[in-house]
Backbone as numpy.savetxt, mean C-alpha at the origin, in Angstrom:
# Nx Ny Nz CAx CAy CAz Cx Cy Cz
-22.62 -7.41 6.41 -21.35 -7.02 5.82 -21.29 -5.51 5.58
-22.36 -4.95 4.98 -22.38 -3.52 4.71 -22.38 -2.72 6.01
-23.10 -3.22 7.03 -23.13 -2.54 8.33 -21.73 -2.50 8.93
-21.00 -3.62 8.83 -19.63 -3.67 9.35 -18.74 -2.68 8.61
-18.91 -2.61 7.29 -18.11 -1.68 6.50 -18.37 -0.24 6.92
-19.65 0.10 7.11 -20.01 1.46 7.50 -19.45 1.79 8.88
-19.60 0.85 9.83 -19.08 1.09 11.17 -17.56 1.24 11.16
-16.89 0.44 10.33 -15.43 0.56 10.22 -15.04 1.93 9.69
-15.80 2.43 8.70 -15.52 3.75 8.14 -15.77 4.85 9.17
-16.83 4.69 9.97 -17.15 5.69 11.00 -16.01 5.81 12.00
-15.37 4.69 12.31 -14.24 4.70 13.24 -12.97 5.18 12.55
-12.73 4.71 11.32 -11.46 4.96 10.65 -11.30 6.41 10.20
-12.36 7.03 9.69 -12.23 8.38 9.14 -11.80 9.40 10.19
-12.42 9.44 11.39 -11.93 10.39 12.40 -10.49 10.11 12.83
-10.11 8.82 12.90 -8.74 8.48 13.27 -7.76 8.98 12.22
-8.10 8.79 10.95 -7.23 9.29 9.88 -7.12 10.80 9.94
-8.25 11.45 10.18 -8.26 12.92 10.30 -7.33 13.35 11.43
-7.38 12.64 12.56 -6.54 12.98 13.70 -5.06 12.79 13.37
-4.72 11.64 12.81 -3.32 11.32 12.55 -2.73 12.17 11.43
-3.51 12.45 10.39 -2.97 13.14 9.22 -3.03 14.66 9.39
-4.17 15.17 9.78 -4.37 16.62 9.78 -3.92 17.27 11.08
-4.18 16.63 12.20 -3.94 17.26 13.49 -2.73 16.70 14.25
-2.25 15.56 13.84 -1.24 14.89 14.64 0.18 15.34 14.42
0.46 16.01 13.31 1.83 16.38 13.02 2.61 15.24 12.39
3.82 15.56 11.93 4.62 14.59 11.19 5.04 13.41 12.05
5.34 13.66 13.33 5.81 12.57 14.19 4.71 11.54 14.45
3.50 12.01 14.74 2.40 11.08 14.97 2.06 10.31 13.69
2.16 10.99 12.54 1.93 10.32 11.26 2.98 9.23 11.04
4.22 9.51 11.44 5.29 8.52 11.31 4.98 7.28 12.14
4.48 7.48 13.35 4.11 6.34 14.20 2.98 5.53 13.57
2.04 6.23 12.93 0.96 5.54 12.22 1.51 4.67 11.10
2.41 5.24 10.29 2.98 4.49 9.16 3.83 3.32 9.66
4.50 3.50 10.78 5.24 2.38 11.38 4.30 1.23 11.72
3.18 1.57 12.35 2.21 0.54 12.71 1.64 -0.14 11.47
1.33 0.66 10.45 0.80 0.11 9.20 1.81 -0.84 8.57
3.08 -0.45 8.56 4.13 -1.28 7.95 4.25 -2.62 8.65
4.27 -2.61 9.97 4.43 -3.85 10.73 3.21 -4.75 10.58
2.00 -4.18 10.68 0.79 -5.00 10.57 0.66 -5.58 9.16
0.89 -4.74 8.14 0.77 -5.22 6.76 1.80 -6.31 6.48
3.01 -6.15 7.00 4.03 -7.17 6.79 3.67 -8.47 7.51
3.04 -8.35 8.69 2.62 -9.55 9.42 1.53 -10.30 8.66
0.74 -9.58 7.86 -0.28 -10.23 7.03 0.32 -10.78 5.73
1.42 -10.19 5.30 2.07 -10.60 4.05 2.74 -11.97 4.19
3.43 -12.21 5.30 4.21 -13.45 5.44 3.38 -14.72 5.23
2.18 -14.86 5.83 1.39 -16.07 5.58 0.92 -16.22 4.14
0.85 -15.10 3.40 0.43 -15.17 2.00 1.50 -15.80 1.11
2.75 -15.64 1.50 3.85 -16.14 0.66 4.51 -17.39 1.23
4.13 -17.76 2.46 4.71 -18.95 3.09 3.68 -19.55 4.03
3.13 -20.69 3.63 2.06 -21.31 4.42 2.56 -21.81 5.78
3.87 -21.93 5.93 4.42 -22.39 7.22 4.92 -21.23 8.08
4.69 -20.01 7.63 5.26 -18.85 8.31 4.71 -18.69 9.73
5.61 -18.42 10.64 5.26 -18.05 12.01 5.42 -16.54 12.10
4.34 -15.82 12.34 4.38 -14.35 12.35 5.33 -13.80 13.40
5.68 -14.63 14.38 6.61 -14.18 15.42 7.91 -14.98 15.37
8.19 -15.54 14.19 9.45 -16.23 13.99 10.59 -15.24 13.78
11.80 -15.76 13.69 12.99 -14.91 13.59 12.96 -14.03 12.34
12.59 -14.61 11.19 12.60 -13.84 9.95 11.54 -12.73 9.95
10.28 -13.01 10.32 9.31 -11.92 10.42 9.72 -10.84 11.43
10.28 -11.23 12.57 10.71 -10.24 13.55 11.80 -9.34 12.98
12.70 -9.94 12.19 13.71 -9.14 11.49 13.04 -8.16 10.53
11.99 -8.64 9.84 11.26 -7.78 8.92 10.57 -6.63 9.63
9.95 -6.90 10.78 9.27 -5.83 11.51 10.27 -4.77 11.98
11.39 -5.23 12.52 12.41 -4.28 12.97 12.95 -3.45 11.82
13.18 -4.11 10.68 13.67 -3.39 9.50 12.65 -2.37 9.02
11.37 -2.73 9.09 10.31 -1.81 8.68 10.32 -0.54 9.53
10.46 -0.72 10.83 10.49 0.44 11.73 11.68 1.35 11.41
12.82 0.74 11.16 14.01 1.51 10.81 13.80 2.25 9.49
13.21 1.59 8.50 13.02 2.19 7.19 12.06 3.38 7.25
10.97 3.24 7.99 10.03 4.36 8.11 10.68 5.51 8.86
11.47 5.20 9.90 12.16 6.25 10.65 13.15 7.00 9.76
13.86 6.28 8.91 14.79 6.92 7.97 14.05 7.82 6.99
12.89 7.36 6.52 12.10 8.17 5.59 11.60 9.44 6.26
11.40 9.39 7.55 10.99 10.59 8.31 12.16 11.54 8.51
13.34 10.99 8.80 14.47 11.81 9.22 15.30 12.35 8.07
15.29 11.69 6.92 16.19 12.05 5.82 15.42 12.61 4.64
15.98 13.66 4.01 15.36 14.23 2.82 15.49 13.29 1.62
16.59 12.56 1.57 16.82 11.63 0.46 17.23 10.28 1.04
16.25 9.49 1.49 16.57 8.28 2.26 16.79 7.02 1.44
16.71 7.11 0.10 16.58 5.90 -0.71 17.81 5.01 -0.66
19.00 5.60 -0.64 20.20 4.77 -0.53 20.25 4.03 0.80
19.91 4.73 1.87 19.90 4.10 3.20 18.84 3.00 3.28
17.69 3.25 2.66 16.62 2.24 2.68 17.04 0.98 1.93
17.66 1.17 0.78 18.15 0.00 0.03 19.23 -0.73 0.83
20.03 0.03 1.57 21.04 -0.59 2.42 20.41 -1.50 3.46
19.31 -1.05 4.07 18.60 -1.88 5.05 18.07 -3.15 4.39
17.51 -2.99 3.18 16.97 -4.15 2.47 18.08 -5.15 2.15
19.19 -4.66 1.61 20.29 -5.57 1.25 20.92 -6.21 2.48
20.94 -5.49 3.59 21.48 -6.05 4.83 20.65 -7.24 5.30
19.38 -7.26 4.91 18.51 -8.37 5.30 18.86 -9.67 4.58
19.62 -9.60 3.51 19.99 -10.83 2.80 20.93 -11.68 3.66
22.07 -11.14 4.13 22.91 -11.98 5.00 22.27 -12.23 6.37
21.58 -11.23 6.93 20.95 -11.43 8.23 19.85 -12.49 8.15
19.02 -12.38 7.10 17.96 -13.38 6.91 18.53 -14.76 6.67
19.61 -14.83 5.88 20.27 -16.11 5.65 20.79 -16.72 6.94
21.32 -15.87 7.82 21.82 -16.35 9.12 20.69 -16.96 9.95
19.53 -16.28 9.97 18.39 -16.78 10.75 17.83 -18.07 10.16
18.05 -18.29 8.86 17.51 -19.48 8.21 18.48 -20.65 8.19
19.70 -20.45 8.73 20.72 -21.49 8.68 20.23 -22.81 9.25
19.50 -22.75 10.35 19.08 -23.98 11.03 18.06 -24.77 10.22
17.49 -24.15 9.16 16.45 -24.83 8.38 16.97 -25.38 7.06
18.27 -25.16 6.75 18.79 -25.55 5.45 18.67 -27.05 5.19
18.88 -27.87 6.21 18.88 -29.32 6.01 17.47 -29.90 5.91
16.50 -29.24 6.52 15.14 -29.81 6.58 14.14 -29.09 5.69
14.46 -27.91 5.23 13.51 -27.11 4.45 14.10 -26.83 3.07
13.46 -27.36 2.03 13.97 -27.18 0.67 13.61 -25.81 0.09
12.81 -25.03 0.82 12.36 -23.73 0.30 13.01 -22.55 1.02
14.19 -22.78 1.58 14.85 -21.73 2.35 15.14 -20.51 1.48
15.63 -20.74 0.27 15.95 -19.62 -0.62 14.68 -18.84 -0.97
13.59 -19.56 -1.19 12.32 -18.89 -1.47 11.89 -18.03 -0.28
12.03 -18.56 0.93 11.66 -17.80 2.12 12.47 -16.50 2.20
13.75 -16.59 1.90 14.62 -15.41 1.98 14.23 -14.38 0.91
13.98 -14.86 -0.31 13.62 -13.95 -1.40 12.28 -13.26 -1.14
11.30 -14.02 -0.66 9.99 -13.41 -0.39 10.08 -12.44 0.79
10.97 -12.72 1.73 11.20 -11.78 2.84 11.74 -10.46 2.32
12.76 -10.53 1.47 13.36 -9.31 0.92 12.35 -8.57 0.05
11.59 -9.32 -0.76 10.57 -8.67 -1.58 9.53 -7.97 -0.72
9.17 -8.59 0.41 8.19 -7.97 1.30 8.65 -6.61 1.80
9.95 -6.46 2.04 10.48 -5.16 2.48 10.38 -4.13 1.36
10.58 -4.56 0.13 10.44 -3.64 -1.01 8.98 -3.30 -1.26
8.12 -4.27 -1.08 6.69 -4.13 -1.38 5.97 -3.26 -0.35
6.35 -3.36 0.92 5.57 -2.66 1.96 6.34 -1.47 2.56
7.37 -1.67 3.40 7.99 -0.47 4.00 8.69 0.44 3.01
9.29 -0.10 1.96 9.93 0.77 0.97 8.90 1.67 0.29
7.75 1.11 -0.05 6.69 1.91 -0.67 6.09 2.89 0.33
5.90 2.45 1.56 5.36 3.35 2.58 6.32 4.51 2.86
7.60 4.31 2.55 8.55 5.42 2.67 8.19 6.55 1.70
7.63 6.22 0.54 7.19 7.28 -0.38 6.00 8.04 0.20
5.15 7.34 0.96 4.05 8.03 1.64 4.61 8.99 2.68
5.63 8.56 3.42 6.28 9.44 4.39 6.86 10.68 3.72
7.51 10.49 2.59 8.12 11.63 1.92 7.06 12.57 1.34
5.91 12.03 0.95 4.80 12.90 0.55 4.37 13.77 1.72
4.25 13.15 2.89 3.84 13.91 4.09 4.86 14.97 4.45
6.14 14.70 4.19 7.20 15.63 4.55 7.50 16.64 3.44
6.65 16.70 2.42 6.85 17.64 1.32 6.92 19.07 1.86
7.79 19.91 1.28 7.94 21.28 1.78 6.64 22.08 1.74
5.81 21.82 0.74 4.53 22.53 0.63 3.39 21.51 0.50
2.34 21.75 1.26 1.09 20.99 1.14 1.29 19.48 1.34
2.20 19.09 2.25 2.43 17.67 2.48 1.17 16.93 2.93
0.43 17.55 3.84 -0.81 16.93 4.32 -1.80 16.77 3.17
-1.88 17.78 2.31 -2.84 17.72 1.21 -2.43 16.70 0.15
-1.13 16.49 0.00 -0.68 15.42 -0.90 -1.16 14.06 -0.39
-1.10 13.87 0.92 -1.58 12.61 1.51 -3.07 12.46 1.29
-3.82 13.53 1.55 -5.27 13.45 1.35 -5.61 13.23 -0.12
-4.86 13.85 -1.02 -5.11 13.67 -2.46 -4.88 12.21 -2.85
-3.81 11.62 -2.34 -3.54 10.20 -2.59 -4.69 9.33 -2.09
-5.10 9.55 -0.85 -6.16 8.72 -0.25 -7.49 8.90 -0.97
-7.84 10.15 -1.28 -9.12 10.42 -1.95 -9.12 9.83 -3.35
-8.00 9.95 -4.07 -7.92 9.41 -5.43 -8.06 7.89 -5.43
-7.38 7.22 -4.52 -7.47 5.76 -4.44 -8.88 5.34 -4.06
-9.50 6.07 -3.10 -10.87 5.74 -2.69 -11.86 5.98 -3.82
-11.67 7.08 -4.57 -12.57 7.39 -5.69 -12.43 6.36 -6.80
-11.21 5.89 -7.01 -10.97 4.83 -8.00 -11.72 3.56 -7.60
-11.62 3.20 -6.33 -12.29 2.01 -5.82 -13.81 2.14 -5.94
-14.32 3.32 -5.60 -15.77 3.56 -5.67 -16.26 3.56 -7.11
-15.53 4.25 -7.99 -15.91 4.28 -9.40 -15.89 2.91 -10.02
-14.88 2.11 -9.66 -14.78 0.75 -10.19 -15.94 -0.11 -9.69
-16.32 0.07 -8.43 -17.40 -0.74 -7.85 -18.72 -0.46 -8.56
-19.07 0.81 -8.71 -20.37 1.13 -9.30 -20.40 0.88 -10.81
-19.31 1.19 -11.50 -19.27 0.91 -12.93 -19.31 -0.60 -13.18
-18.60 -1.34 -12.36 -18.62 -2.80 -12.50 -19.96 -3.40 -12.15
-20.63 -2.83 -11.14 -21.93 -3.35 -10.70 -23.01 -3.13 -11.75
-23.06 -1.92 -12.32 -24.16 -1.57 -13.22 -23.83 -1.74 -14.70
-22.55 -1.71 -15.05 -22.18 -1.78 -16.46 -21.29 -2.98 -16.79
-20.75 -3.63 -15.77 -19.74 -4.66 -15.99 -20.23 -5.86 -16.77
-19.53 -6.18 -17.84 -19.84 -7.35 -18.67 -18.59 -8.17 -18.98
-17.51 -7.49 -19.32 -16.30 -8.19 -19.74 -15.35 -8.37 -18.55
-14.96 -9.60 -18.30 -14.07 -9.90 -17.18 -12.68 -9.33 -17.45
-12.10 -8.73 -16.41 -10.77 -8.14 -16.55 -9.67 -9.18 -16.38
-9.74 -9.94 -15.30 -8.72 -10.96 -15.02 -9.37 -12.07 -14.20
-10.21 -12.89 -14.84 -11.02 -13.86 -14.09 -10.22 -14.90 -13.33
-9.03 -15.22 -13.80 -8.22 -16.23 -13.11 -7.75 -15.75 -11.74
-7.62 -14.43 -11.59 -7.13 -13.86 -10.33 -8.25 -13.28 -9.49
-9.13 -12.49 -10.15 -10.23 -11.83 -9.43 -11.47 -11.85 -10.32
-12.31 -12.87 -10.18 -13.46 -13.05 -11.08 -14.45 -11.89 -11.08
-14.49 -11.11 -10.01 -15.48 -10.04 -9.92 -15.10 -8.77 -10.66
-13.84 -8.63 -11.04 -13.39 -7.39 -11.68 -13.69 -7.42 -13.17
-14.15 -6.27 -13.68 -14.51 -6.16 -15.09 -13.76 -5.02 -15.76
-13.71 -5.06 -17.09 -13.09 -3.99 -17.85 -13.84 -2.68 -17.61
-15.17 -2.76 -17.57 -15.98 -1.56 -17.34 -15.71 -0.97 -15.95
-15.54 -1.85 -14.97 -15.19 -1.38 -13.64 -13.83 -0.71 -13.61
-12.89 -1.29 -14.36 -11.55 -0.71 -14.46 -11.61 0.70 -15.04
-12.39 0.88 -16.11 -12.53 2.19 -16.73 -13.25 3.16 -15.79
-14.25 2.66 -15.07 -14.95 3.50 -14.10 -14.03 3.96 -12.99
-13.11 3.10 -12.58 -12.14 3.48 -11.57 -11.21 4.57 -12.06
-10.76 4.48 -13.30 -9.92 5.53 -13.87 -10.67 6.85 -13.93
-11.94 6.80 -14.33 -12.75 8.02 -14.39 -12.94 8.62 -13.01
-13.22 7.78 -12.02 -13.39 8.26 -10.65 -12.12 8.91 -10.12
-10.97 8.29 -10.40 -9.70 8.85 -9.96 -9.43 10.19 -10.63
-9.76 10.31 -11.91 -9.53 11.56 -12.64 -10.38 12.69 -12.08
-11.66 12.43 -11.87 -12.56 13.47 -11.35 -12.13 13.90 -9.95
-11.90 12.93 -9.07 -11.50 13.25 -7.70 -10.16 13.98 -7.68
-9.25 13.55 -8.54 -7.94 14.18 -8.58 -8.01 15.63 -9.01
-8.82 15.93 -10.01 -8.97 17.31 -10.46 -9.56 18.19 -9.36
-10.52 17.66 -8.63 -11.13 18.42 -7.53 -10.08 18.70 -6.45
-9.31 17.69 -6.08 -8.29 17.87 -5.05 -7.20 18.83 -5.51
-6.82 18.76 -6.78 -5.81 19.68 -7.31 -6.30 21.11 -7.22
-7.54 21.34 -7.66 -8.09 22.70 -7.67 -8.20 23.28 -6.26
-8.51 22.43 -5.29 -8.76 22.93 -3.94 -7.52 22.95 -3.05
-6.65 21.95 -3.20 -5.63 21.76 -2.17 -4.19 21.64 -2.67
-3.97 21.31 -3.94 -2.59 21.09 -4.42 -2.35 21.98 -5.64
-2.31 23.30 -5.45 -2.22 24.21 -6.59 -0.92 24.10 -7.37
0.16 23.61 -6.72 1.44 23.54 -7.42 1.48 22.44 -8.48
0.51 21.53 -8.46 0.45 20.47 -9.46 -0.20 21.00 -10.73
0.53 20.97 -11.84 0.02 21.52 -13.10 -1.12 20.69 -13.67
-1.93 21.33 -14.50 -3.09 20.64 -15.09 -2.65 19.52 -16.03
-1.56 19.76 -16.77 -1.08 18.70 -17.67 -0.61 17.49 -16.86
0.08 17.77 -15.74 0.52 16.67 -14.87 -0.68 15.89 -14.34
-1.77 16.62 -14.07 -3.00 15.96 -13.59 -3.54 14.97 -14.62
-3.46 15.38 -15.89 -3.97 14.51 -16.96 -3.16 13.22 -17.06
-1.93 13.25 -16.56 -1.11 12.04 -16.54 -1.26 11.29 -15.22
-1.15 12.04 -14.11 -1.11 11.41 -12.79 -2.38 10.65 -12.45
-3.53 11.30 -12.55 -4.74 10.69 -11.99 -5.27 9.52 -12.82
-5.27 9.58 -14.15 -5.64 8.36 -14.89 -4.65 7.21 -14.66
-3.35 7.56 -14.56 -2.36 6.51 -14.27 -2.60 5.89 -12.90
-2.92 6.75 -11.92 -3.22 6.23 -10.58 -4.45 5.34 -10.62
-5.45 5.74 -11.43 -6.66 4.94 -11.57 -6.41 3.61 -12.25
-5.34 3.54 -13.05 -5.00 2.28 -13.73 -4.07 1.42 -12.87
-3.13 2.06 -12.17 -2.14 1.31 -11.40 -2.72 0.79 -10.09
-3.60 1.58 -9.46 -4.20 1.16 -8.20 -4.84 -0.22 -8.27
-5.72 -0.46 -9.26 -6.33 -1.79 -9.38 -5.32 -2.91 -9.61
-4.18 -2.58 -10.22 -3.14 -3.60 -10.39 -2.60 -4.05 -9.04
-2.53 -3.10 -8.10 -2.13 -3.46 -6.74 -3.11 -4.41 -6.10
-4.39 -4.16 -6.36 -5.45 -5.05 -5.86 -5.31 -6.43 -6.48
-5.09 -6.47 -7.79 -4.93 -7.75 -8.47 -3.69 -8.50 -7.99
-2.63 -7.76 -7.74 -1.40 -8.40 -7.27 -1.63 -9.07 -5.92
-2.26 -8.34 -5.00 -2.51 -8.95 -3.69 -3.50 -10.11 -3.80
-4.48 -9.97 -4.71 -5.43 -11.07 -4.93 -4.71 -12.32 -5.43
-3.69 -12.13 -6.27 -2.93 -13.28 -6.76 -2.16 -13.95 -5.63
-1.64 -13.15 -4.69 -0.96 -13.74 -3.52 -1.94 -14.55 -2.69
-3.14 -14.00 -2.47 -4.14 -14.70 -1.66 -4.61 -15.97 -2.36
-4.81 -15.87 -3.68 -5.30 -17.04 -4.42 -4.25 -18.16 -4.41
-2.99 -17.80 -4.57 -1.94 -18.83 -4.59 -1.76 -19.49 -3.23
-2.11 -18.77 -2.16 -1.98 -19.34 -0.82 -3.27 -19.94 -0.30
-4.38 -19.72 -1.04 -5.67 -20.24 -0.61 -6.29 -19.48 0.54
-5.85 -18.23 0.74 -6.36 -17.39 1.83 -7.35 -16.38 1.27
-8.52 -16.25 1.89 -9.56 -15.35 1.39 -9.25 -13.89 1.70
-8.89 -13.60 2.93 -8.54 -12.25 3.36 -7.17 -12.29 4.03
-6.43 -11.19 3.90 -5.09 -11.16 4.50 -5.16 -11.14 6.02
-6.31 -10.75 6.58 -6.48 -10.70 8.02 -7.91 -10.35 8.37
-8.16 -10.12 9.65 -9.50 -9.77 10.13 -9.47 -8.48 10.94
-8.48 -7.66 10.70 -8.29 -6.46 11.52 -9.45 -5.48 11.39
-9.96 -5.31 10.15 -10.99 -4.30 9.89 -12.30 -5.01 9.58
-13.29 -4.96 10.46 -14.56 -5.65 10.22 -15.20 -5.24 8.90
-15.56 -6.24 8.09 -16.19 -5.97 6.80 -15.22 -5.71 5.67
-13.94 -5.55 6.01 -12.95 -5.22 4.99 -11.81 -6.23 4.92
-11.70 -7.12 5.90 -10.59 -8.06 5.92 -9.39 -7.48 6.64
-8.21 -7.74 6.10 -6.98 -7.28 6.73 -6.57 -5.90 6.28
-5.55 -5.37 6.94 -5.04 -4.05 6.56 -4.44 -4.07 5.16
-3.74 -5.16 4.83 -3.14 -5.26 3.50 -4.21 -5.25 2.41
-5.39 -5.79 2.71 -6.50 -5.75 1.76 -6.94 -4.31 1.48
-6.76 -3.44 2.46 -7.21 -2.04 2.33 -6.16 -1.16 1.66
-4.90 -1.51 1.77 -3.86 -0.62 1.24 -3.20 -1.18 -0.01
-3.72 -2.29 -0.56 -3.06 -2.90 -1.72 -2.97 -1.94 -2.90
-4.05 -1.21 -3.18 -4.03 -0.25 -4.29 -3.13 0.93 -3.96
-3.16 1.38 -2.72 -2.33 2.51 -2.31 -0.85 2.19 -2.47
-0.46 0.95 -2.21 0.95 0.57 -2.32 1.47 0.69 -3.75
0.59 0.56 -4.72 1.00 0.73 -6.11 0.90 2.19 -6.55
-0.05 2.93 -5.99 -0.28 4.31 -6.42 0.67 5.30 -5.75
1.07 5.04 -4.52 1.87 6.01 -3.75 3.18 6.40 -4.43
3.98 5.45 -4.97 5.22 5.87 -5.63 4.97 6.79 -6.82
3.85 6.61 -7.50 3.51 7.48 -8.63 3.27 8.91 -8.13
2.54 9.06 -7.05 2.30 10.39 -6.48 3.61 11.03 -6.03
4.46 10.23 -5.42 5.75 10.77 -4.98 6.57 11.27 -6.17
6.58 10.50 -7.24 7.32 10.90 -8.44 6.81 12.24 -8.97
5.50 12.39 -9.04 4.94 13.64 -9.56 5.17 14.79 -8.59
5.16 14.51 -7.30 5.45 15.55 -6.32 6.88 16.06 -6.49
7.84 15.13 -6.64 9.23 15.51 -6.84 9.40 16.24 -8.17
8.70 15.77 -9.18 8.79 16.39 -10.51 8.32 17.83 -10.47
7.32 18.11 -9.65 6.78 19.46 -9.58 7.46 20.34 -8.57
8.40 19.76 -7.78 9.05 20.54 -6.72 10.04 21.55 -7.30
């Protein structure tokens, strides 16, 4: 397992470096489009045990995701347009589900979870796009987000391993501890201060004292949220895309909760 994780990191880190640092905004947009579609394809089976990843409703979701990421790339203030795409999915999704009304008692649930999936994944990834498109240090904002989330995960792992005693949320994720949670916040704070000092000078020190501990607290909630989806569906991993790590959604669950916070602070400091 550890060998698979290391090999996955060896492959993933250069690819991220290529897409984020050297690829430009357009290549980064294509990356986020791929992430949105893959993550959404892993989301549908978590909320609907009968979901066909290539059924009409998921295909509508994938197309909507591509449009939403493209809008986030092209528009300085895309939020109204993005919400328009989400709301348009209500009648469109209802139309695709018409044939199932007589035989499926969970049609309304399918439609609601579909709409929520668009808010949960492509809408949040739109904030990542807007971070990348920031007038100053957009690339460094992305790296700061990624490093902070990774440091939170690392701090939580080691603090939980060596100091963990009190369970944080055993019904959802038995392995998580209060000590690990605090270690994650500390890791996020330290990494965030380093990134601010080196790469994001426009972010004030007081803002750092708010942003990075909050990111360290909110990120694990994203992990717990996805864990609750997996537990309710009886699925261990959202997918097998990344050897040793499970699915893509398993890797970005914390980022999906932390990214809007970073975007808010970026806008606040602009």
